[in-house]
N, C-alpha and C positions, 0 to 999 in steps of 0.2 A: 499695750500693744501685745499679742500675745507671740511665746516663740515656736517654731516647728520644729519638730524635730525629725530627720530621716536616718537611713540607715543604711548605707551600702559599701559592702565585703567587711573591710576590717574595720571601717572608719564610720565615727560619729559624726553627724556634727546637726548644730543648729542653727537655721536664718534666723539671724537679728534681726533687729528693728530697721538696721542701715543694707537690710539685705547682704551684710559680707557671709560669706560663711565660714564657721570655726569648726578645723578638723578636731577631733579628740579621739585619740589611738584607743580602740578596746580590748586588744589583745596582745602580747610579747611577739615582737616578729623579730625572730633569729635570722641576724643578718648574716651573721662570720659561716667563711665559706669550707673551715676545717673546724674540725670538734677541738676544744682545750683538755688538755690534760695537767690535773692538779699535781703540781713539779715543784716541790722547791729547789733548787740550784743557786747556788750563788752565782751571779754573773755582773759582768763590767760593764757598765755602762757610761759609754765617754762620747757629753755633745762635742758636736762638729766646734761649734766655738771654741778657741782653745785659754779663752779666758776664765770658762768654766773648768771645775775639777772632775776629772773622770771619780766613778765611785763602785763601790760594790756592796749590788743590792739581793737580798733574795726574791727570787721569783715566788710566786702564788700559783700560775697556772702559765704553759705555754703552748701553742699551736702550731704550724705548719708557718704559719702568718705572722705569726706575732708573740709578745709575753706581755704579762702584767707583772708589777713587781711595785711593792713597796717603799717609800724613801723616807724620810724626815726633809730631803730639800726639798728647798720651793720654787729651785730656779727652773722648773721643767714647763713647757710650754706649749698647748697647743701648734701645728706643724714644725716645730723642733725636731732637726736633725740632730743622729745620736747615732754611733758605732757601738754594737755589741759583741761582745766577747763571753761565751761563755763553755764550757763541753758539753754542750750538746748539739748535732748534729739534726739541723731541720731537714736533712735531705732521707734519715735513715731513721725513722721514730723515736728517735732524742738517746743515742747511743751517747753513754753517760763515758765509758772507758775508752782512752784513748785520748792522744794530743791533739786535740780540737780546739784550735785557738784562734780560727781565721777570724777577722774580724767582719760583722756585717752589716750597713748600712742600714738606720728602721728610724721611723717618722713616729712623734708622739701625736696620737688620735683622741686620746681619753686622760684625763687627770680627774682624782676622784680624793674629795677632802674623807678623812679617813677620821671615827670618831676615835676621840683622845686626842692623838696627834699624828702625823705623818700625811703622807698622801700614797693614792694607789694609782700607777702610772701604763696607762696600754699604750702599747708603743707595735706600728704594722711593719714588719721586713719590706725592704724594696727589695726590685726586682735588679739584681746582679747583670751589670751593662758587656 
């Protein structure tokens, strides 16, 4: 049986013999609502689960909506809630000076296995209630 290729917008799909559509993204689509800034800051990550210890990690990049950091800890899971404390203020362009030690609640949205060892973890800040 032959396969027919079709194109629609940023997606390509192929009609397989069982007529199932398989979508393959052909272009990277940026889904972030705020731009990232490469900023290396010591950031305290404290899991909501008290059985897990807080750790100090170095951020790789930050945005108004979240932070991406490196860690050697394998205990992070998608959807895990954490508290983030750092010396930057997500409401005023990452002001490093000043005693801004407020904990911000966040959720783990991505975990990358890094080359060599360790993990890259992306967290998204949750809105204050």
